[in-house]
C-alpha positions as CSV (number, residue, x, y, z in Angstrom):
1,M,87.7,81.1,82.6
2,Q,85.8,80.6,85.5
3,N,88.0,82.1,88.0
4,Y,84.8,84.4,90.1
5,K,85.0,83.8,94.0
6,S,81.2,83.2,94.2
7,D,78.2,83.2,91.5
8,V,77.5,86.2,92.9
9,E,80.7,87.9,91.2
10,A,79.9,86.0,88.4
11,V,76.6,87.5,88.1
12,D,78.2,91.0,88.4
13,A,81.0,90.0,85.7
14,L,77.6,89.0,83.4
15,A,75.8,92.7,83.9
16,Q,78.7,94.4,83.1
17,S,79.5,92.6,80.3
18,Y,75.7,93.0,79.1
19,Q,77.0,96.8,79.4
20,D,80.0,96.6,77.2
21,L,78.1,94.6,74.7
22,T,75.4,97.2,74.3
23,Q,77.9,100.0,74.7
24,E,79.9,98.2,71.5
25,I,76.8,97.3,69.4
26,G,75.2,101.3,70.0
27,K,78.5,102.0,67.6
28,V,77.0,101.0,64.9
29,I,72.9,100.0,65.9
30,V,71.6,104.0,66.3
31,G,68.4,103.4,69.0
32,Q,66.8,99.6,68.9
33,K,67.7,99.6,72.3
34,E,65.0,97.0,73.7
35,V,65.8,95.1,70.7
36,V,69.4,94.8,71.1
37,K,68.5,94.1,74.8
38,T,66.5,91.0,73.8
39,V,68.4,89.5,71.4
40,I,71.2,89.7,74.1
41,L,68.7,88.2,76.4
42,S,68.1,85.1,74.3
43,L,72.0,84.6,73.4
44,F,72.1,84.1,77.7
45,G,69.2,82.1,78.0
46,N,70.6,79.6,75.1
47,G,67.5,80.4,73.3
48,H,66.9,81.7,69.4
49,S,65.2,84.6,68.1
50,L,63.0,85.6,65.6
51,L,63.0,89.5,64.0
52,V,59.9,90.4,62.6
53,G,60.0,93.7,60.7
54,V,59.9,95.8,57.5
55,P,63.0,95.8,55.1
56,G,65.7,98.9,55.6
57,L,65.3,98.5,59.7
58,A,69.0,97.2,60.0
59,K,68.0,93.6,60.9
60,T,71.1,91.7,59.3
61,L,73.3,94.7,60.5
62,L,72.3,94.4,64.1
63,V,73.0,90.5,63.6
64,S,76.0,90.8,62.0
65,T,77.4,93.4,64.6
66,I,76.5,91.3,67.6
67,A,78.4,88.7,66.1
68,E,81.5,91.0,65.5
69,V,81.6,92.1,68.8
70,L,81.0,88.3,70.5
71,D,84.2,87.2,68.4
72,L,82.0,84.3,67.1
73,E,81.8,82.7,63.6
74,F,78.8,84.6,61.5
75,K,77.1,83.0,58.6
76,R,74.2,84.4,56.8
77,I,71.4,82.4,54.8
78,Q,69.1,83.9,52.4
79,F,66.0,81.9,52.1
80,T,64.3,81.6,48.8
81,P,62.0,79.4,47.4
82,D,64.4,76.9,46.0
83,L,66.2,76.3,48.5
84,M,66.6,72.7,49.8
85,P,67.7,71.5,53.1
86,S,71.2,70.2,51.6
87,D,71.6,74.2,50.9
88,I,72.0,75.0,55.0
89,T,72.9,71.7,56.5
90,G,75.7,70.4,54.3
91,S,75.4,67.2,52.0
92,E,77.9,64.5,51.0
93,I,80.1,64.5,47.9
94,L,82.8,62.0,46.5
95,A,86.1,62.9,47.3
96,E,89.2,62.3,44.7
97,N,89.8,58.6,47.1
98,R,86.4,57.8,45.7
99,Q,85.2,57.6,49.6
100,F,81.8,60.1,50.0
101,Q,83.0,62.8,52.5
102,F,80.9,65.5,54.5
103,N,80.7,68.7,52.9
104,K,79.5,71.1,56.3
105,G,76.8,73.5,55.3
106,P,76.6,77.0,56.3
107,L,74.5,75.8,59.3
108,F,78.0,74.7,60.8
109,S,78.7,78.2,62.5
110,N,77.9,80.0,66.2
111,I,75.4,82.6,64.8
112,V,73.2,81.6,61.7
113,L,71.2,84.5,60.2
114,A,68.0,82.8,58.8
115,D,67.4,85.7,56.3
116,E,63.4,85.9,55.7
117,I,62.8,82.5,57.0
118,N,59.1,82.3,55.5
119,R,60.3,82.7,52.1
120,T,61.4,79.1,52.1
121,P,59.1,76.1,51.4
122,P,58.5,73.6,55.1
123,K,60.8,71.2,54.1
124,T,63.7,73.4,54.4
125,Q,62.3,75.3,57.3
126,A,62.0,71.6,58.9
127,A,65.9,71.2,58.5
128,L,66.7,74.4,60.2
129,L,64.3,73.9,62.9
130,E,65.7,70.2,63.8
131,A,69.2,71.8,64.0
132,M,67.6,74.8,66.8
133,Q,66.1,71.9,68.6
134,E,68.8,69.2,68.7
135,R,71.8,71.3,68.2
136,S,72.9,68.8,65.6
137,V,72.0,67.6,61.9
138,T,71.4,63.9,60.7
139,V,73.2,63.4,56.8
140,S,72.7,59.9,55.2
141,G,71.9,58.7,59.2
142,Q,75.3,60.0,60.4
143,R,74.7,62.6,62.7
144,Y,76.8,65.9,63.4
145,D,77.1,67.9,66.2
146,L,76.9,71.9,65.9
147,P,79.1,74.0,67.0
148,K,78.5,76.0,70.5
149,P,77.4,78.1,71.4
150,F,74.8,77.9,68.5
151,F,72.3,80.6,68.4
152,V,69.6,81.1,65.2
153,L,68.6,84.5,64.5
154,A,65.8,84.3,62.1
155,T,64.2,87.4,60.2
156,Q,60.6,87.9,58.4
157,N,58.8,90.6,56.8
158,P,55.5,90.9,57.9
159,I,54.2,92.8,55.0
160,E,54.6,90.9,51.6
161,Q,52.8,87.7,52.0
162,E,52.8,86.7,48.5
163,G,55.2,83.5,47.4
164,T,55.7,83.2,51.3
165,Y,55.4,79.7,53.8
166,P,54.3,81.2,56.9
167,L,55.8,79.3,60.1
168,P,53.5,76.8,61.7
169,E,52.8,77.1,65.4
170,A,54.6,74.4,66.3
171,Q,57.9,75.8,64.7
172,L,57.4,79.5,66.1
173,D,57.5,77.4,69.4
174,R,61.1,76.6,68.7
175,F,62.1,80.7,69.0
176,M,62.4,81.7,72.7
177,F,61.6,85.5,71.7
178,N,59.2,86.9,68.7
179,I,61.4,90.7,68.8
180,P,59.0,93.3,66.5
181,L,61.2,96.2,65.1
182,T,59.8,99.6,64.9
183,Y,61.0,102.5,62.5
184,P,63.2,104.8,64.4
185,S,62.3,108.1,66.1
186,Y,62.8,111.3,63.8
187,E,66.6,112.1,65.6
188,E,67.6,108.8,65.4
189,E,66.9,108.7,61.5
190,I,68.8,111.7,61.2
191,Q,71.7,109.8,63.1
192,V,71.5,106.7,61.0
193,V,71.7,108.6,57.7
194,K,74.6,110.9,59.2
195,D,76.4,107.5,59.8
196,T,75.8,106.0,56.9
197,T,76.4,108.5,54.2
198,S,79.8,109.5,55.2
199,T,83.3,107.6,55.0
200,Q,83.6,106.7,58.8
201,A,83.4,103.5,59.8
202,A,83.3,102.2,63.5
203,S,85.9,100.0,64.7
204,L,84.4,97.0,67.0
205,S,86.3,95.5,69.6
206,N,85.5,92.0,70.8
207,V,83.5,91.7,74.4
208,L,82.9,88.2,75.0
209,T,84.3,84.9,73.9
210,A,82.7,81.4,72.6
211,E,84.0,80.2,76.5
212,Q,82.7,82.8,78.1
213,I,79.2,82.8,76.3
214,L,79.0,79.2,77.3
215,F,80.0,79.8,81.3
216,F,77.1,82.6,81.7
217,Q,74.6,80.4,79.8
218,G,75.5,77.9,82.4
219,L,75.4,80.4,85.1
220,V,71.7,81.4,84.6
221,R,70.5,78.3,84.9
222,K,72.2,78.2,88.3
223,I,70.4,81.5,89.4
224,P,68.0,81.0,92.2
225,I,63.9,82.0,91.9
226,A,61.7,82.5,94.8
227,D,58.1,80.0,94.3
228,N,55.9,82.7,93.8
229,V,57.7,84.2,90.5
230,L,57.8,80.7,89.2
231,E,54.2,80.3,89.7
232,Y,53.6,83.4,88.3
233,A,55.3,82.7,85.2
234,V,53.8,79.2,84.5
235,S,50.0,81.0,85.5
236,L,50.2,83.6,83.1
237,A,51.4,80.7,80.7
238,T,48.6,78.6,81.8
239,S,46.1,81.5,81.6
240,T,46.2,81.7,77.6
241,R,44.9,78.3,77.0
242,P,41.3,78.6,76.3
243,G,38.5,76.5,77.7
244,T,41.2,75.6,80.9
245,A,40.4,76.5,84.7
246,K,43.1,79.1,84.5
247,A,41.9,80.9,81.2
248,A,41.1,84.5,81.7
249,S,37.7,85.6,80.1
250,I,39.2,87.5,77.3
251,V,41.1,84.5,76.2
252,N,38.1,82.6,75.9
253,D,36.8,85.4,73.7
254,Y,39.8,85.9,71.6
255,I,41.8,83.0,71.7
256,S,41.6,79.6,69.8
257,W,44.9,78.2,71.0
258,G,46.8,79.3,73.9
259,A,50.8,78.9,74.8
260,G,52.4,75.3,76.0
261,P,54.9,74.4,78.3
262,R,57.8,75.4,76.6
263,A,56.3,79.4,77.1
264,S,56.5,78.7,81.2
265,Q,60.2,77.5,80.5
266,Y,61.1,80.6,78.4
267,L,59.3,83.0,81.0
268,V,61.3,81.5,83.6
269,L,64.8,81.3,81.8
270,G,64.3,85.1,80.1
271,A,63.6,86.4,83.5
272,K,66.6,84.8,84.7
273,C,68.5,86.6,82.2
274,H,67.0,90.3,82.4
275,A,67.7,90.1,86.2
276,A,71.1,89.4,85.9
277,I,71.6,92.3,83.2
278,S,69.9,94.3,86.0
279,G,72.4,93.6,88.6
280,K,69.7,91.3,90.4
281,Y,70.7,87.9,91.9
282,S,67.0,86.6,91.6
283,P,64.1,87.2,89.4
284,D,60.9,88.7,90.6
285,I,57.5,89.3,89.0
286,E,58.6,92.5,87.2
287,D,61.3,90.8,85.5
288,V,58.8,87.9,84.2
289,Q,56.6,91.0,83.0
290,A,59.5,92.3,81.5
291,I,59.9,89.7,78.6
292,A,56.0,88.3,78.7
293,N,55.3,90.3,75.3
294,Y,58.4,88.7,73.6
295,V,58.1,84.5,74.8
296,L,53.8,84.6,74.6
297,R,53.0,86.8,71.0
298,H,54.1,84.2,68.8
299,R,52.6,81.1,71.0
300,I,49.2,82.1,70.8
301,V,46.6,82.2,68.2
302,R,43.7,84.8,68.3
303,N,40.1,83.4,66.8
304,Y,38.5,85.5,63.7
305,K,36.4,87.1,66.8
306,A,39.9,89.1,67.6
307,E,40.6,89.5,63.9
308,A,37.3,91.2,63.2
309,E,37.6,93.3,66.4
310,G,41.2,94.2,65.7
311,I,42.6,92.8,69.3
312,T,46.0,92.0,68.5
313,E,48.1,89.2,70.6
314,E,49.8,92.2,72.7
315,D,46.5,93.7,73.8
316,I,45.6,90.5,75.3
317,I,48.9,89.7,76.6
318,N,49.0,93.4,78.2
319,K,45.4,92.3,79.8
320,L,46.9,89.3,81.4
321,L,49.4,91.6,82.8
């Protein structure tokens, strides 16, 4: 697999793979180019993504399509208020030979779609988040490694808050990106309705294997980054922390809690991925800015003043940029 003559050639191959992926996904998913791009970035960056949007925006279809073109095992878990941790991690059962054996849950897959993650109680959310962080699950004191690559895409409906358990900040921090989905344009919606109300079905072909994805994830980390770009990313994250030396005035006014060090790490990793798919061999400040909103929006907490004045997280981040 790693038969590239140099890292430069390998980065070119990554950029080409990205083009092939978007082209293949585009056979099924109309529009949503920015969403598709960001999900692929988090895959190459070995991070997880949270998709936030109202029902009917093809979040589930998007994830299953990505799994199909990637030749990876895909499982969907519908989160409900009565879901238990063992329902996702698996449990020990008494086998015929009177010995306990571990029955793997749906978490043992390459791509896991956690549908409506905020519908399930914190205990079950925590089991999923341990798996995301450790890439393993522990059952009855026994540790089981999850398959590689392992990638969680969670969805959340921002409207209905009844009967939901919002993810706490510490758990939101496990997601590399928070990706908002918006309604399609008029032209895109016409295309969607045309495609989905006829008999035609797109046939998808595999673009990348698990081994290639793991190789590209390692390659991204090898991409060099200039000191000034790295410092820009860290400064951007630290400027969101109210009451600190680097805090901007808008931050002191409107934010009660800022982004932690994980934001700096994901800004750098995300910028490296963004540079690679754009055909660059090292990220610049534009690459950091391109992904900043997705990395920071779920890591800053607005205060009551911001809410009263209708100032959104995006407004604050755009001001900082």
